MDAnalysis code that builds the backbone (N, CA, C; Angstrom):
import MDAnalysis as mda
import numpy as np

u = mda.Universe.empty(282, n_residues=94, atom_resindex=np.repeat(np.arange(94), 3), trajectory=True)
u.add_TopologyAttr("name", ["N", "CA", "C"] * 94)
u.add_TopologyAttr("resid", np.arange(1, 95))
u.add_TopologyAttr("resname", ["MET", "THR", "SER", "THR", "ASP", "ALA", "ASP", "ALA", "ARG", "THR", "SER", "GLY", "THR", "ILE", "ASP", "ARG", "ALA", "LEU", "ASN", "VAL", "LEU", "ARG", "GLU", "ALA", "THR", "ALA", "ALA", "ARG", "ALA", "LYS", "VAL", "GLN", "THR", "ARG", "GLY", "VAL", "ALA", "LEU", "ALA", "LEU", "TRP", "VAL", "LEU", "ARG", "GLY", "ARG", "CYS", "PRO", "ASP", "GLU", "TRP", "LEU", "LEU", "SER", "PHE", "TRP", "GLU", "ALA", "ALA", "GLY", "SER", "ASP", "HIS", "GLU", "ILE", "GLY", "ARG", "SER", "GLN", "GLY", "MET", "HIS", "ALA", "ALA", "TYR", "ASN", "GLY", "ILE", "VAL", "ARG", "GLN", "LEU", "ARG", "SER", "GLY", "ARG", "THR", "ARG", "MET", "GLY", "THR", "ALA", "SER", "ASP"])
u.atoms.positions = np.array([
    [0.851, -1.177, 0.000],
    [0.000, 0.000, 0.000],
    [0.894, 1.236, 0.000],
    [0.553, 2.197, -0.822],
    [1.311, 3.444, -0.879],
    [0.714, 4.462, 0.074],
    [1.474, 5.511, 0.324],
    [0.971, 6.548, 1.228],
    [-0.260, 7.238, 0.648],
    [-0.352, 7.274, -0.679],
    [-1.523, 7.873, -1.317],
    [-2.779, 7.083, -0.965],
    [-2.669, 5.753, -0.965],
    [-3.813, 4.918, -0.595],
    [-4.226, 5.167, 0.852],
    [-3.257, 5.294, 1.735],
    [-3.559, 5.543, 3.147],
    [-4.224, 6.902, 3.319],
    [-3.731, 7.899, 2.586],
    [-4.343, 9.230, 2.665],
    [-5.787, 9.196, 2.188],
    [-6.034, 8.472, 1.104],
    [-7.398, 8.373, 0.576],
    [-8.304, 7.648, 1.565],
    [-7.788, 6.605, 2.199],
    [-8.585, 5.860, 3.163],
    [-8.918, 6.729, 4.366],
    [-7.935, 7.480, 4.859],
    [-8.171, 8.376, 5.990],
    [-9.197, 9.436, 5.632],
    [-9.045, 10.014, 4.456],
    [-9.994, 11.033, 4.002],
    [-11.402, 10.457, 3.896],
    [-11.514, 9.246, 3.376],
    [-12.818, 8.594, 3.256],
    [-13.439, 8.307, 4.607],
    [-12.613, 7.906, 5.568],
    [-13.107, 7.629, 6.913],
    [-13.620, 8.904, 7.570],
    [-12.897, 9.988, 7.401],
    [-13.328, 11.271, 7.960],
    [-14.628, 11.712, 7.301],
    [-14.716, 11.562, 5.986],
    [-15.948, 11.926, 5.272],
    [-17.138, 11.119, 5.778],
    [-16.942, 9.821, 6.003],
    [-18.037, 8.985, 6.513],
    [-18.436, 9.409, 7.922],
    [-17.459, 9.744, 8.752],
    [-17.764, 10.205, 10.110],
    [-18.577, 11.495, 10.065],
    [-18.193, 12.410, 9.186],
    [-18.948, 13.661, 9.054],
    [-20.357, 13.406, 8.532],
    [-20.510, 12.435, 7.639],
    [-21.852, 12.090, 7.148],
    [-22.735, 11.583, 8.283],
    [-22.172, 10.776, 9.172],
    [-22.935, 10.274, 10.322],
    [-23.384, 11.444, 11.196],
    [-22.473, 12.379, 11.454],
    [-22.825, 13.531, 12.289],
    [-23.845, 14.425, 11.601],
    [-23.716, 14.589, 10.290],
    [-24.677, 15.414, 9.542],
    [-26.070, 14.789, 9.619],
    [-26.149, 13.475, 9.456],
    [-27.446, 12.795, 9.559],
    [-28.009, 12.921, 10.968],
    [-27.150, 12.863, 11.963],
    [-27.608, 12.991, 13.350],
    [-28.208, 14.369, 13.601],
    [-27.634, 15.406, 12.998],
    [-28.173, 16.752, 13.207],
    [-29.567, 16.897, 12.615],
    [-29.902, 16.074, 11.632],
    [-31.222, 16.146, 10.998],
    [-32.282, 15.372, 11.778],
    [-31.856, 14.513, 12.694],
    [-32.804, 13.698, 13.455],
    [-33.543, 14.551, 14.481],
    [-34.771, 14.179, 14.763],
    [-35.564, 14.918, 15.753],
    [-35.420, 14.333, 17.156],
    [-35.002, 13.098, 17.241],
    [-34.876, 12.427, 18.535],
    [-33.442, 12.531, 19.053],
    [-33.244, 12.087, 20.286],
    [-31.896, 12.020, 20.838],
    [-31.064, 11.073, 19.972],
    [-29.822, 11.413, 19.774],
    [-28.978, 10.591, 18.905],
    [-27.640, 10.246, 19.563],
    [-27.659, 9.994, 20.848],
    [-26.449, 9.505, 21.503],
    [-26.364, 8.005, 21.237],
    [-25.953, 7.671, 20.030],
    [-25.908, 6.284, 19.574],
    [-24.466, 5.818, 19.428],
    [-24.304, 4.521, 19.229],
    [-22.968, 3.975, 18.999],
    [-22.363, 4.527, 17.721],
    [-23.192, 4.711, 16.701],
    [-22.697, 5.255, 15.441],
    [-22.149, 6.658, 15.598],
    [-22.861, 7.481, 16.344],
    [-22.398, 8.850, 16.591],
    [-21.128, 8.811, 17.441],
    [-21.105, 7.962, 18.449],
    [-19.914, 7.854, 19.295],
    [-18.701, 7.421, 18.471],
    [-18.893, 6.464, 17.571],
    [-17.796, 6.001, 16.726],
    [-17.326, 7.108, 15.783],
    [-18.265, 7.846, 15.211],
    [-17.900, 8.955, 14.322],
    [-17.079, 9.998, 15.081],
    [-17.485, 10.314, 16.296],
    [-16.740, 11.277, 17.105],
    [-15.356, 10.730, 17.461],
    [-15.286, 9.435, 17.727],
    [-14.006, 8.793, 18.050],
    [-13.033, 8.904, 16.869],
    [-13.541, 8.713, 15.664],
    [-12.716, 8.809, 14.455],
    [-12.102, 10.201, 14.328],
    [-12.832, 11.206, 14.759],
    [-12.387, 12.590, 14.594],
    [-11.456, 13.067, 15.707],
    [-11.268, 12.237, 16.737],
    [-10.347, 12.607, 17.817],
    [-8.964, 12.842, 17.241],
    [-8.303, 13.872, 17.715],
    [-6.966, 14.192, 17.234],
    [-6.962, 15.071, 16.000],
    [-8.127, 15.231, 15.394],
    [-8.223, 16.058, 14.191],
    [-8.926, 17.382, 14.462],
    [-9.571, 17.479, 15.610],
    [-10.191, 18.734, 16.027],
    [-10.251, 18.724, 17.557],
    [-10.427, 19.881, 18.165],
    [-10.428, 19.948, 19.632],
    [-11.525, 19.074, 20.253],
    [-11.176, 18.433, 21.348],
    [-12.130, 17.574, 22.052],
    [-13.376, 18.333, 22.485],
    [-13.247, 19.632, 22.718],
    [-14.393, 20.421, 23.169],
    [-15.544, 20.358, 22.165],
    [-15.222, 20.417, 20.869],
    [-16.271, 20.347, 19.844],
    [-16.932, 18.974, 19.846],
    [-16.124, 17.943, 19.997],
    [-16.658, 16.579, 19.993],
    [-17.551, 16.352, 21.214],
    [-17.099, 16.821, 22.366],
    [-17.906, 16.684, 23.583],
    [-19.185, 17.508, 23.503],
    [-19.088, 18.692, 22.929],
    [-20.283, 19.531, 22.771],
    [-21.317, 18.832, 21.901],
    [-20.858, 18.200, 20.823],
    [-21.787, 17.490, 19.948],
    [-22.452, 16.349, 20.720],
    [-21.651, 15.559, 21.439],
    [-22.177, 14.413, 22.172],
    [-23.182, 14.851, 23.240],
    [-22.853, 15.887, 23.978],
    [-23.762, 16.367, 25.021],
    [-25.051, 16.905, 24.423],
    [-24.945, 17.650, 23.329],
    [-26.147, 18.173, 22.673],
    [-26.997, 17.033, 22.119],
    [-26.366, 15.986, 21.629],
    [-27.089, 14.853, 21.044],
    [-27.988, 14.160, 22.062],
    [-27.678, 14.303, 23.343],
    [-28.480, 13.663, 24.376],
    [-29.416, 14.602, 25.113],
    [-29.519, 15.828, 24.652],
    [-30.355, 16.818, 25.326],
    [-31.839, 16.459, 25.227],
    [-32.582, 16.749, 26.287],
    [-34.024, 16.506, 26.292],
    [-34.793, 17.580, 25.531],
    [-34.204, 18.742, 25.369],
    [-34.869, 19.873, 24.729],
    [-34.594, 19.842, 23.224],
    [-35.642, 19.644, 22.427],
    [-35.475, 19.438, 20.984],
    [-34.785, 20.607, 20.285],
    [-35.208, 21.830, 20.586],
    [-34.618, 22.995, 19.919],
    [-33.165, 23.175, 20.361],
    [-32.915, 23.051, 21.655],
    [-31.549, 23.168, 22.157],
    [-30.645, 22.081, 21.607],
    [-31.187, 20.870, 21.500],
    [-30.425, 19.754, 20.940],
    [-30.022, 20.064, 19.506],
    [-30.986, 20.524, 18.722],
    [-30.714, 20.840, 17.321],
    [-29.680, 21.959, 17.194],
    [-29.868, 23.024, 17.951],
    [-28.932, 24.151, 17.884],
    [-27.535, 23.742, 18.337],
    [-27.475, 22.984, 19.421],
    [-26.179, 22.553, 19.944],
    [-25.434, 21.642, 18.987],
    [-26.159, 20.702, 18.384],
    [-25.508, 19.793, 17.439],
    [-25.051, 20.528, 16.191],
    [-25.882, 21.444, 15.693],
    [-25.488, 22.203, 14.503],
    [-24.262, 23.072, 14.785],
    [-24.247, 23.736, 15.925],
    [-23.100, 24.580, 16.272],
    [-21.828, 23.740, 16.393],
    [-21.933, 22.606, 17.081],
    [-20.759, 21.742, 17.246],
    [-20.320, 21.155, 15.907],
    [-21.272, 20.727, 15.081],
    [-20.937, 20.180, 13.766],
    [-20.200, 21.225, 12.928],
    [-20.720, 22.448, 12.912],
    [-20.066, 23.511, 12.149],
    [-18.658, 23.784, 12.676],
    [-18.490, 23.739, 13.986],
    [-17.162, 23.929, 14.567],
    [-16.207, 22.817, 14.182],
    [-16.696, 21.585, 14.189],
    [-15.872, 20.437, 13.797],
    [-15.425, 20.585, 12.350],
    [-16.360, 20.895, 11.474],
    [-16.033, 21.046, 10.051],
    [-15.032, 22.181, 9.853],
    [-15.243, 23.286, 10.534],
    [-14.329, 24.429, 10.416],
    [-12.916, 24.043, 10.846],
    [-12.813, 23.295, 11.934],
    [-11.499, 22.865, 12.413],
    [-10.823, 21.930, 11.411],
    [-11.584, 21.017, 10.846],
    [-11.010, 20.089, 9.870],
    [-10.550, 20.820, 8.617],
    [-11.317, 21.787, 8.182],
    [-10.944, 22.547, 6.976],
    [-9.717, 23.415, 7.200],
    [-9.563, 23.928, 8.413],
    [-8.428, 24.811, 8.689],
    [-7.154, 24.026, 8.964],
    [-7.283, 22.706, 9.138],
    [-6.112, 21.869, 9.366],
    [-5.598, 21.889, 10.787],
    [-6.390, 22.388, 11.698],
    [-5.975, 22.423, 13.096],
    [-6.161, 21.055, 13.725],
    [-5.370, 20.793, 14.761],
    [-5.524, 19.586, 15.556],
    [-5.864, 19.991, 16.972],
    [-6.157, 19.035, 17.809],
    [-6.503, 19.366, 19.184],
    [-5.289, 19.859, 19.967],
    [-4.102, 19.682, 19.419],
    [-2.896, 20.154, 20.083],
    [-2.530, 21.581, 19.683],
    [-3.250, 22.161, 18.764],
    [-2.945, 23.510, 18.315],
    [-3.110, 23.604, 16.818],
    [-2.486, 24.600, 16.228],
    [-2.611, 24.769, 14.788],
    [-1.534, 23.970, 14.080],
    [-1.720, 23.795, 12.791],
    [-0.761, 23.043, 11.990],
    [0.598, 23.740, 11.950],
    [0.645, 25.030, 12.201],
    [1.902, 25.773, 12.147],
    [2.685, 25.716, 13.455],
    [2.093, 25.132, 14.517],
    [2.782, 25.055, 15.819],
    [3.957, 24.109, 15.767],
])
């Protein structure tokens, strides 16, 4: 396997994790599921843990509007971090 194959596999895994989180934000019910937990686990090290924890906590909220707002805010933060290339240890330039 070449490094290009590994990069493509990693990128595909991240894309699938983001798809799981995107689908979770569209759900009306609580979504603290194994699938969401696994998607968040995949993203560890690629964005700050605070965003991942915020998503997980919002996913289990009893308040439908708050749950939706919290998950959307956390999802947007996760995507922004991934696009900027930051890791949970700081920026890529550190």
